[in-house]
PyMOL commands that place a pseudoatom at each C-alpha (Angstrom):
pseudoatom trace, name=CA, resn=MET, resi=1, chain=A, elem=C, hetatm=0, pos=[0.000, 0.000, 0.000]
pseudoatom trace, name=CA, resn=LYS, resi=2, chain=A, elem=C, hetatm=0, pos=[1.576, 3.228, -1.216]
pseudoatom trace, name=CA, resn=LYS, resi=3, chain=A, elem=C, hetatm=0, pos=[0.131, 6.365, 0.349]
pseudoatom trace, name=CA, resn=THR, resi=4, chain=A, elem=C, hetatm=0, pos=[0.740, 10.003, -0.451]
pseudoatom trace, name=CA, resn=ILE, resi=5, chain=A, elem=C, hetatm=0, pos=[-0.696, 13.349, 0.524]
pseudoatom trace, name=CA, resn=LEU, resi=6, chain=A, elem=C, hetatm=0, pos=[-2.323, 15.356, -2.255]
pseudoatom trace, name=CA, resn=LYS, resi=7, chain=A, elem=C, hetatm=0, pos=[-3.295, 19.028, -2.138]
pseudoatom trace, name=CA, resn=ASP, resi=8, chain=A, elem=C, hetatm=0, pos=[-6.734, 19.651, -3.577]
pseudoatom trace, name=CA, resn=ASP, resi=9, chain=A, elem=C, hetatm=0, pos=[-7.752, 22.626, -5.722]
pseudoatom trace, name=CA, resn=ASN, resi=10, chain=A, elem=C, hetatm=0, pos=[-8.257, 24.731, -2.584]
pseudoatom trace, name=CA, resn=GLY, resi=11, chain=A, elem=C, hetatm=0, pos=[-4.974, 23.727, -0.916]
pseudoatom trace, name=CA, resn=LYS, resi=12, chain=A, elem=C, hetatm=0, pos=[-6.502, 21.218, 1.503]
pseudoatom trace, name=CA, resn=SER, resi=13, chain=A, elem=C, hetatm=0, pos=[-4.456, 18.066, 2.171]
pseudoatom trace, name=CA, resn=LEU, resi=14, chain=A, elem=C, hetatm=0, pos=[-5.794, 14.548, 1.666]
pseudoatom trace, name=CA, resn=GLU, resi=15, chain=A, elem=C, hetatm=0, pos=[-3.921, 11.288, 2.256]
pseudoatom trace, name=CA, resn=VAL, resi=16, chain=A, elem=C, hetatm=0, pos=[-4.742, 8.673, -0.384]
pseudoatom trace, name=CA, resn=ASP, resi=17, chain=A, elem=C, hetatm=0, pos=[-3.708, 5.157, -1.266]
pseudoatom trace, name=CA, resn=LEU, resi=18, chain=A, elem=C, hetatm=0, pos=[-2.283, 5.723, -4.752]
pseudoatom trace, name=CA, resn=LYS, resi=19, chain=A, elem=C, hetatm=0, pos=[-3.392, 2.383, -6.233]
pseudoatom trace, name=CA, resn=GLU, resi=20, chain=A, elem=C, hetatm=0, pos=[-6.961, 2.762, -4.965]
pseudoatom trace, name=CA, resn=PHE, resi=21, chain=A, elem=C, hetatm=0, pos=[-7.087, 6.396, -6.084]
pseudoatom trace, name=CA, resn=LEU, resi=22, chain=A, elem=C, hetatm=0, pos=[-5.742, 5.555, -9.545]
pseudoatom trace, name=CA, resn=ASP, resi=23, chain=A, elem=C, hetatm=0, pos=[-8.202, 2.649, -9.862]
pseudoatom trace, name=CA, resn=HIS, resi=24, chain=A, elem=C, hetatm=0, pos=[-11.046, 5.040, -8.987]
pseudoatom trace, name=CA, resn=LEU, resi=25, chain=A, elem=C, hetatm=0, pos=[-9.853, 7.613, -11.538]
pseudoatom trace, name=CA, resn=ASN, resi=26, chain=A, elem=C, hetatm=0, pos=[-9.633, 4.920, -14.211]
pseudoatom trace, name=CA, resn=GLU, resi=27, chain=A, elem=C, hetatm=0, pos=[-13.168, 3.719, -13.451]
pseudoatom trace, name=CA, resn=TYR, resi=28, chain=A, elem=C, hetatm=0, pos=[-15.039, 6.979, -12.895]
pseudoatom trace, name=CA, resn=HIS, resi=29, chain=A, elem=C, hetatm=0, pos=[-12.868, 9.760, -14.369]
pseudoatom trace, name=CA, resn=LYS, resi=30, chain=A, elem=C, hetatm=0, pos=[-11.112, 8.025, -17.274]
pseudoatom trace, name=CA, resn=THR, resi=31, chain=A, elem=C, hetatm=0, pos=[-11.562, 10.717, -19.930]
pseudoatom trace, name=CA, resn=GLY, resi=32, chain=A, elem=C, hetatm=0, pos=[-12.429, 14.365, -20.238]
pseudoatom trace, name=CA, resn=ILE, resi=33, chain=A, elem=C, hetatm=0, pos=[-12.581, 16.827, -17.394]
pseudoatom trace, name=CA, resn=SER, resi=34, chain=A, elem=C, hetatm=0, pos=[-14.516, 16.122, -14.205]
pseudoatom trace, name=CA, resn=THR, resi=35, chain=A, elem=C, hetatm=0, pos=[-14.412, 16.821, -10.490]
pseudoatom trace, name=CA, resn=HIS, resi=36, chain=A, elem=C, hetatm=0, pos=[-13.527, 14.247, -7.850]
pseudoatom trace, name=CA, resn=THR, resi=37, chain=A, elem=C, hetatm=0, pos=[-14.624, 15.024, -4.295]
pseudoatom trace, name=CA, resn=GLN, resi=38, chain=A, elem=C, hetatm=0, pos=[-13.513, 13.072, -1.249]
pseudoatom trace, name=CA, resn=ASN, resi=39, chain=A, elem=C, hetatm=0, pos=[-13.595, 13.904, 2.471]
pseudoatom trace, name=CA, resn=GLY, resi=40, chain=A, elem=C, hetatm=0, pos=[-14.320, 17.577, 1.789]
pseudoatom trace, name=CA, resn=CYS, resi=41, chain=A, elem=C, hetatm=0, pos=[-11.535, 17.859, -0.817]
pseudoatom trace, name=CA, resn=SER, resi=42, chain=A, elem=C, hetatm=0, pos=[-12.130, 18.636, -4.477]
pseudoatom trace, name=CA, resn=PHE, resi=43, chain=A, elem=C, hetatm=0, pos=[-9.861, 17.783, -7.411]
pseudoatom trace, name=CA, resn=ARG, resi=44, chain=A, elem=C, hetatm=0, pos=[-10.207, 18.848, -11.050]
pseudoatom trace, name=CA, resn=VAL, resi=45, chain=A, elem=C, hetatm=0, pos=[-9.490, 15.641, -12.959]
pseudoatom trace, name=CA, resn=ASP, resi=46, chain=A, elem=C, hetatm=0, pos=[-8.039, 16.114, -16.434]
pseudoatom trace, name=CA, resn=ASP, resi=47, chain=A, elem=C, hetatm=0, pos=[-5.303, 14.429, -18.483]
pseudoatom trace, name=CA, resn=GLU, resi=48, chain=A, elem=C, hetatm=0, pos=[-2.560, 16.288, -16.614]
pseudoatom trace, name=CA, resn=PHE, resi=49, chain=A, elem=C, hetatm=0, pos=[-3.931, 15.241, -13.207]
pseudoatom trace, name=CA, resn=ARG, resi=50, chain=A, elem=C, hetatm=0, pos=[-4.346, 11.594, -14.291]
pseudoatom trace, name=CA, resn=MET, resi=51, chain=A, elem=C, hetatm=0, pos=[-0.738, 11.554, -15.552]
pseudoatom trace, name=CA, resn=LYS, resi=52, chain=A, elem=C, hetatm=0, pos=[0.510, 13.068, -12.270]
pseudoatom trace, name=CA, resn=ILE, resi=53, chain=A, elem=C, hetatm=0, pos=[-1.212, 10.344, -10.208]
pseudoatom trace, name=CA, resn=LYS, resi=54, chain=A, elem=C, hetatm=0, pos=[-0.004, 7.602, -12.571]
pseudoatom trace, name=CA, resn=LYS, resi=55, chain=A, elem=C, hetatm=0, pos=[3.614, 8.813, -12.267]
pseudoatom trace, name=CA, resn=LEU, resi=56, chain=A, elem=C, hetatm=0, pos=[3.382, 9.029, -8.476]
pseudoatom trace, name=CA, resn=ASN, resi=57, chain=A, elem=C, hetatm=0, pos=[2.092, 5.456, -8.402]
pseudoatom trace, name=CA, resn=GLU, resi=58, chain=A, elem=C, hetatm=0, pos=[4.969, 4.213, -10.587]
pseudoatom trace, name=CA, resn=LYS, resi=59, chain=A, elem=C, hetatm=0, pos=[7.699, 5.640, -8.286]
for i in range(1, 59): cmd.bond("trace and resi %d" % i, "trace and resi %d" % (i + 1))
show_as sticks, trace
zoom trace
């Protein structure tokens, strides 16, 4: 289990399990631009964001 802390669009911190988060993005936010909300945090999900999470998971 690989965890990291992400800053949302408003600067709030959220700890996530990278594999679970990436799996969720691939299932629910695979293409286009959408918003992911979790525990009061909000993330704009686009190609750049998906690539960032994928690279973090590969480290």
